[in-house]
N, C-alpha and C positions, 0 to 999 in steps of 0.2 A: 613235887618240890622244884622249885623254880631255881633254875640253874644261877648261881651266883657271878657267871663269865658275863660281862656286859656286851664285850667286842670280840670274835673271832677273826682274825686276818687269815686268810686262805692262800699259801703260797705256791703253784706248783713250781715243780723243780725239774728241768730236763736238760742234762748237758750244756749245763751254764756255769762251768766250774769257775770261769772269770770274773763274774759277777756278782755271785750267792752271797759271798761273805760281804761286800757293801751293803745287798740289799736285808741281811740279817743283823746288820750291825745299826741299821737306822731304825729297824723295830724292835731291835732289844734296848736302844735309847729313847724310847717314847717318853713324853712328860705326862702320860694318862694314871690317874690317881687311883682310878677303878682297877678291876679284875680285868684284864685281858688277856688272851691266849694267842700264839702265832701256830697255826696248824700248816705243817709244810707237808706237802704232796709228791713223794718221788715217785714220777711217772716213770721208771724202768730207764734212768739214767745211767749211760754207759760210761762215764767221766768219773772225776772224784767229786761232784757237785753233793752226793748224798752222803759221803764221807765229810765231806766240811759241813754239810748241816747238821748231821750226828753229833760233833763236837759241841755247835752251838746248843742244841737240846740239851748236851750235859752240863753246860755251863749255865742254863738258863732255865729253872724249872717250868716258866711259862710257855715254853717250846715245845712242841712234840712233832714226831714224824709218823707218816702213814707210808710202808710202800708197798707198791702196785704196779703189774706188766703195763707196760707203754700202751696208753689209750688216746694221746692227745691232749691237747689243752682242756677242751671240753669235758672228756672222762674225768681229768685231774680235779676240774673244781668241783665237777658233781661229787665226786667223793668227799671232797671238803666240805661241802656243803650236807651233807649226809651224816659226816661226823662232829661238826661245829657242836660247840655248847654254848655259845654266846647266844644272847637276845638279838643281837646284831653282825651282818658280816661283812667283811670288805676283802677285796681281793688285790693281791698285788703280784704283778709278775716278777720272777726272781731276778731278770736283768733290770728291772727298774730300781728306783728307791724314793725315797719319800721323807719328808721334812719331821722334825720330830714331835711337832703338836698335829701330826696329821689324825692320829686316832682321837685325842681330846678335842679337836675343832670340828669334828664330822659327829662326833657323839654328843658334844653340846649343842649343836645345830638341832639333832633330832631330838633331844630333849625338850629343849627353849621352845621349839616351833610344834611340838608333837608331829613330826615328820617321820613318815615311815621310808623315805628316801631323801638321802643329802646327797649334793653334787658341790664339788669344788673345784676351782680351775686349777689349769695342770703347765707345767714346762714341757715343749718338745725338745729335747736333748740329743746329743750324738756321742759316740764314743769317745771325743774329744773334750767332751763338757759343755760344748758351747751351746747355750739355751736360749729360748725365746718364749715368753708364755702365749698361750691361745689367747687371741684377741677380740675374739666372738665370743666371750663367755656369758652366759644370761645375768642380767644384772641381780643382785641380792634380792631375793623374791620368796616367799611362802607360797606355794602353787595349792589349788587344790587338784585333784586326782586329772579330771578333764582338761585342764590349762595345761597340768604336765605334759598329758599325752600328745596334745596338739605341737608342743614344744619338741617331744624326744621323736615324734614321727617327722617333722620337717628336719631335724638332725643337723643343726646349724647351732643355735646357742645352746642346746643340751644336748650332747653328742649322747650317741649310743655306746659308747666306751664302758666296760665294766670297769675297769679300776680305778675312775677318779668318782667312786660313790660309795656310800655306806646304805646300806639294805636292812629292814627288819627280816629277820630269819624265817617268819611266817610267812612271808609272801611267797618264799620259795616251795615250804612243804605245804602250807595249807591249800594251795593252788596247784601243786604237782608241776612246776616249773621246773626245769632241768637245761642247759644249754645242750642243743643239739650235737650229738658225737658225729665224727668222721666227716667234719666240712670246717670249715674258716669263715670266718666272720660270723662265728655264732652269736656273739654277743648282739649283732642287729636283729636276730631272730629271737632273743629271748628277754633284752631290756625292755623292750615298749611293752611287754606282757607284765613284767615286773610295774609299771608305770601305771597300766589300766587298773590293777587292784591298788595300788597306792590312794589312800586316805587324802595325802597332803605329801608335797616333793619341797625340800626347802633346798635353794642354790645359795651357797656361800662365794664370795669374792677371792677369798684366800687361795693361792697358789700354794698345795700343799703334795702334788704328786709331778715326778721326773719321768716321762715317759721318754726310753732311749731306742733311738732310730739306730740299729744295727745292720748288716748285712746278712746277716743270719738268721735273723728272725722270722716269724711267720710270714708277717705281712709286708718284709723287705722283699720275699721272692713270690711274684706275680706269674701265675702261669694260667691257661685256660679253662682249668678245675677250678681255682681260686675265683674267676671270674665269674663262671656257672655258680659256683657257690655263693658269692655275693649276690647275684641276682635270686637265688634260690633263697638265701634270707629272707629278701623282703616279700618274696612271693609267701612263704611261713606268715610273716608280719600279715600281709594283706588276707591270707585265710582265716585269719584270727578275727581281725575285726569284722569281718562279714560274718563268721561264725557266732561273733558276739552281738550280731544285727545293729551295729552302731558305725557302719560305713557312714551313712548320712553325715552324722557328726564331724566327720573326719574329712570329708571327701575332698576339701579344698586342699589339706595338707598331704593328701596322697598325692593329687595331681602337682602340689612342688617337687615332692618326693621322688615322682618319677621322673621329674625333668633333671633333678639334682643327680639321679641315679644316671642316666643317660649319659652325662657329661662325664661322671665319674669313669664309667664304663668304658668311653672311648680313651680317655687317658689310660686305664688299665692297658686296654689294649694296644696303645703305642709303647707304653713299656714294655710289654711284653713282645713287642715286635722288634723293638732296639735291643733286646736280651739276646736274642737271637736263639734260645734256648728251644723254642718251639715255632713252627711255621704257622703265622696268624695273617688271615685275610683282613685286612683292617678296617675297611670298608664295608664287606658282606658280614664281619662279626658284629659291626657297630648298628648294620639295618636289623639285622636277627635279632639281637638284643633289644631295639627299640620296638618292633613289632611285639616281643614279648611282653615289654613294660605297659602295652595296651589293655592286657589281659592277663596279668603277672598272679592275680590268685586264681586262677583257673587250674585244678590238678590234672585237665588232661595233657600238660607240660611235664608230667612226670613219666617216665616209662613205668609200667604195671611192675611192680615188683623188686625193681632196683633201687627205686630213689634218685637216680640220674636226673637231671633236669636235660630236656631236649631243647635245646635252641636251633634245632635244624628246621625252622617254621618254613 
């Protein structure tokens, strides 16, 4: 029996009592006429955010919550994928918010273009609600999978972010794709693999998502581990491309990507050094990262059994 739910929005929740009501309010007020559900994943939160979320579930029959032990953002998203009833799924971080036509415009673009993935533009905003749209958004276009894959690898006009997209659920379930757990920048390792299997990807110019930059967020806390995770995420992507024997098709894009990563990693090292949370050798660290990028698809850069990235080249 085919599910009548057209879209499932997965909302991981962990210690976001200050923000979760705003997030759920905007999802409750969507103008989508078809059947949709909001699936809240309580990732072992220790504040009052699960209590707030349960009140919303009592009020709105299309909201439901699943409780789990804390396992991180990837673990919560994966739980949501396994329990989603919708034909399409979207992800909204619980400290972010969306426009009232977020679901309807994404879904309409998917149906009208027969697309497996739809990307929208977004606002970068802060805790004082100062917002600016991302200016390098890909122009409205419906791309075949190969063209979309080139765009997502370069990661400039079509970003690897999880949250500004709608996905056909079968891309995950039919291909065994889930977010790698125990690391940050998991979307970098996951989203391009979904693009590889997509027949068509549509980009719309509508600004539908508000991404909130805050001090306590995962991406706001740069560390040596998160830098290693960032490099490892791209190693996973490179290995996937090589395993599918399509590296030749995307060789130029991978070269551009490695240059982009090098610049980004240097900026991350600077931020880490300025924070004074950890001792960082700026030049030495960047040299090691640069050496790694030349061969970042090679499995020897993982310690056997530990899964840790070895940057001591």
